[in-house]
N, C-alpha and C positions, 0 to 999 in steps of 0.2 A: 504493500500500500504506500509506504514511504517513497519507494522508487517511482510509483505512478504519479504521486503528487509532485515529485521533483521534475518529472518529465512533462506532465501536462500542466504547465504553468500558464499564467495569464499571457505571457509573451508568446507561448506556443499557440494558444487560442487565437491571439491576434494574427499570427502568421497563417493559421488555418483559415480564418475568415477572409483575409486578404488574398489568399490563394484561390478561394472559392468564388469570390465576387465576379471577377471578369469572366470566368467560365459560366456562371449562372446567368449573367446579363446576356451574354452572347448566345447561349443555348436557348434562352427564352425568345430571343429574336429569331433564331432559326426555327423555333416551334411555330411561330406565327406564319412564317414564310412557307414551311413545308406542309402545315395543316391546310394551307390554301391551295396546295398543289404545285408549288414552285420550289424545286430543289435549290438550296442556297449553300454551295460550298465556298462562297466568297467571304465567309465569316472572318477568316484570317485577315483578308485584305481590309475589311471594314474596321476591324480593330486597329490596324496599322494607320489607316487614313484618319480615324478619330484621334488616335494618340498624337500623330504628327501635327494635325491641325490645331488641336488643343494646346500643345506645347508652344508652337510658333506664334499663334495669335496671342496667347497669354504673355509670352516674352516680348512681343512687339508692343503690346498695349500697357505693359507694366508701368512705364514711366508716366503715363497719362491717367490711367484708371486706378492704379494702386491695387488694393485688395479686391476691387470689383473685376479686375482683369481675368482671373481664372474662371469666373462665372460666364464672362463673354467667351472665353476660350472653350468652355464646355459647350455652350450653344453653337459655336462655330464648328466644333468637332462633330456634333450631332447633325448639323446641317450638311456638312460635307459627306459624312458617311451615309446619311439618308439619300443624298443626291447620287452617290455611287450605287447604292442599292436600287434607286430608281432606274439607273441605266441598265442594271441587270434585269430589272422587271421589264423594261422596254424591249430589250433584246429577246427575252424569253417569252413574253406575252404577245406583243404586237408583231415582232418579226420572226417568232417561232424558232429562234436559235436553240441549239442544244444547250440545255441549262447547265450541264456540267462544264462544257467548254467555255461558256460565258463566265461562270464563276471562276474557273481556272485563269482566264484572261485577266480578271480583276486582281486575283492573287499575284499574278506575275507583274502586273502594273504596280502593285503595292510594294513589290520587292525592289523596284528600280526608282520610283518617283522620290522617295525620301532622300536618297543619296544625291540626286540631281538638285532638289530643292534646298537641302542643307548646304551643299557646296555653293550654290548661288547666293544664299543669304549670309552664311557664316564662314565659308571657306573650308569646311570640313564635311566629310561625307558620312560621318558616323553619328555624332551626337549634336543636340541643340544646346545652347547655353542654359544654365540653370535659371529658373524664374525666381524673382524676388518674392512673389506671392503665389503660392500654390493654393489648392482648395483647402478650406479650414478643416480642422480636426475636431470632432465632437465626441465626448465620452469622458471616461475617468481612467487615470493611471495608464497602464499599457493598452487598455481597450479604448483607444481613441481612433476614430475612423473618419474619413472624408464622406461627404453626402452620398456619393454613388453606392457606398456600402449599404446604407439604410434603404436607399431606393431599390437595390437589388432584391432584398427580402420582401419589401412591400410589393414589388412587381410580381412575385410569385402568387400572392393572394389575388392581386388585381387580374393577372392573366387567367387564373382559374375561374374567377367570377365572369370575366368577359367571355371566356371560351364556352362555359356551360350554363350561364344564366342570362345572357343577353341575345337579342336578335342578331347582332353582328357576329357573335361567336357561332350561332347556329348556321348562318350563311357561310362563314369561314370554313367550318367543318364540312358543310355540304359541297362547297366548291372543290375541296380536296378529295372528296370521296366520289361524288357523282355530279360533276359540273353540268352535264346535260339536264339532269333532273332538277338541279337548282335553278338553271336558267328557265326551265318550263314553269317554275313557280314565281318568276319575276325577279330573280336575283341577278344583278349585274356581275357576272363572274369575273370579268376583266377588272372592274373597279375594286372588287374585294381583293383580288390577287395583288393589284398594284399597292393598295394600302397595307397589306400584310408584309410585302417585301420591303417597302419603305420603312415600316415599323421595325423590321429586323435590322435595318441600317441604323436607325435611331438607337436601339439598344446595344448593337455592336459598337457604334461610335462612342456611346457612354462608357462601355468597357474599356475602350482605348484611352479615353480621357482620364479614367480612373488610373490607368497604368502610368500615364505620363505626368499628370499634375495632381492626382489624388493620392498616389502611392509614392511616386518619385517627384522630382522637381524639374524634369527635362525629358525629352525624347532621346532614347538610346537605341543603338542598332540591335535588332532582334528582340525588341521589347515585347512582342507577342509570344515568342518562343513556342509557336505551334498551338497556342491556346484556342485558336479558331477551329482547328481540326479536333482537338480534344473536346471542345464544346459540341461539335457535330457528333462525335462518338457518344457523348453524354445524352444528347437528344435521342439517339437511337437506343441506347441502353435504357433510357427512361421511358421508352415506348411512346414517344411523342405526346406525353402528358405532363402538365405543369408540376405535379408533385413528384412524378417519376424523374423529371429533369432535376428538381431540387435534390433528390436523394443521390442521383448519379454525380452531380457536380460537387456535392458534399464529400462523396467518396473520393473523387479525383483530387479535390482540394486538400483532403486529409493526406493523401499520398504525397502530394507536392510538399505539404508542410512537414511531413515526416522526413522526406529527403533533405530538406533544409536543416531540420533539427538534428538529424543523425550525421550530417556531413561533418567530418572532423573528429568524430568519436572513435573512429577506427574499428567500430564493431562490424560494419558492413562496408565493402569497397565503395568508394565514392562514385565510381563509374556506374555501378549497379543502382545506387540510390538515384542518380540523375535520370536513369532510363526507366525506373520503376513506374512512374505515372503513365508513360507511353506504352510500356509493356502491358500493364493492366488494361489500358484502352484497347489494345489489339485483342486481348483475351475476351474482353466484354463484347466486342463486335462479333467475334467468332460465335459466342454462345447466345447472343441476343438475336442475330439475324435481322431480317426486315419484315417479319410477319405482321407487325402492327402498323406498318407504314401506310399513310394515306394512299388509297388505291389509284388516285389520279396524279400522284406526285411525279414530276418529271415529264408529264404528258401535256403537250400544248392543247389548248382548248380550241375546237374548230367552229364553235357556234357563233 
């Protein structure tokens, strides 16, 4: 018991929560998109664009807005990521492009744009300068978190309510299962899908903003570290359900926190600790499969 108390400290709990939040926000965004019938593997790119925009806008506006700059940076990150998601929706819905290829293109774009933009602005291709004012921390002791942390867990309840207790949620689920039947009942399938994909950008962008100015004070290279893909795995592991997504992201967040906590203790090789979250992700995908996936996911609507 004493060993457990020494291990699971408030600092470890804080690491656990911070590791979970970007996965949770991004997976909830993917939930909206895929339940509408649009596969969104661009989640990784949405995180990167949100993080980059939030850090740059905050850094640029810091001298003029002071403590208000990170809030504007958050808004800018959400708008840019939402705009990128809208492009994915446009290609997938209007032009009937392959949704996997469209998402991959956005991820590839996200891997190159930061270096170009950072070089143009700051003369370096890796990191942005630290911001003077990051998002504020609320809480007590070691358990102090920026606003996106609280938003993430509130978003789970809101997502569940919207998905199962509102007309929009009913239409969303119908467009992802039987879009033709939904259209026959007067549902604008394309409009619902556009809104869901853009919402995935808003939540993914918020995850990125959390990483750059809610958890750190700058954009750094590889800031997402594959979180978009882990969030996609958590979405599948959670069976495309809000509470399932919460449980899956908590599991993956715990594994990431454990890898950080145990690194340096020499109990387990550090290389194994670093790969552990990704290894469990692969195993989860193998045993989960896609049986609960929306039936129309990835299929363009012809109506």
